[in-house]
C-alpha positions, -999 to 999 in steps of 0.1 A, spaced: 466 9 -100 480 -25 -106 477 -55 -85 514 -54 -76 512 -19 -63 480 -26 -43 497 -57 -27 528 -36 -19 506 -10 -1 488 -38 17 521 -53 27 534 -20 41 501 -15 59 502 -49 76 539 -45 86 532 -10 100 503 -23 120 524 -52 134 553 -29 143 530 -4 160 509 -30 179 537 -54 186 553 -39 217 520 -35 236 507 -69 226 539 -86 236 540 -69 270 504 -78 276 512 -114 267 541 -116 290 522 -101 319 493 -124 312 516 -155 314 532 -143 346 499 -137 362 486 -171 351 517 -188 366 512 -169 399 475 -179 399 484 -215 393 511 -215 420 489 -198 446 455 -213 435 439 -178 435 413 -178 408 402 -141 409 392 -129 374 400 -92 380 436 -102 389 443 -109 352 427 -77 338 441 -50 361 478 -57 356 473 -59 318 454 -27 318 481 -9 338 509 -22 316 490 -12 284 483 23 297 520 28 308 532 16 274 508 38 256 521 68 276 557 58 269 554 47 233 524 68 222 544 94 204 565 69 186 534 49 175 517 81 162 549 90 144 550 56 126 513 59 116 517 95 104 548 85 84 528 57 67 498 80 61 520 107 46 535 81 22 501 71 11 490 107 5 522 114 -15 514 83 -35 480 95 -47 492 117 -76 511 88 -91 480 66 -91 462 88 -116 479 73 -146 
């Protein structure tokens, strides 16, 4: 396998990971910023106040987007397995 093919596979892997993880990480970032603004405005410095909403949002998004995320990962993995015979020569 040439370096260009390995870099292409690595590029596809990184983009797939970013696309799959992006929605959850973005939502957690937005919730974290909103909670931080609320904490600054109300001067409530409770540590669990930041974790519980993030956990709830991530669980809800995993339930909603889980099948799509698995589908994207399976599609990438299937492409890799179909690529194996062409790597022999």
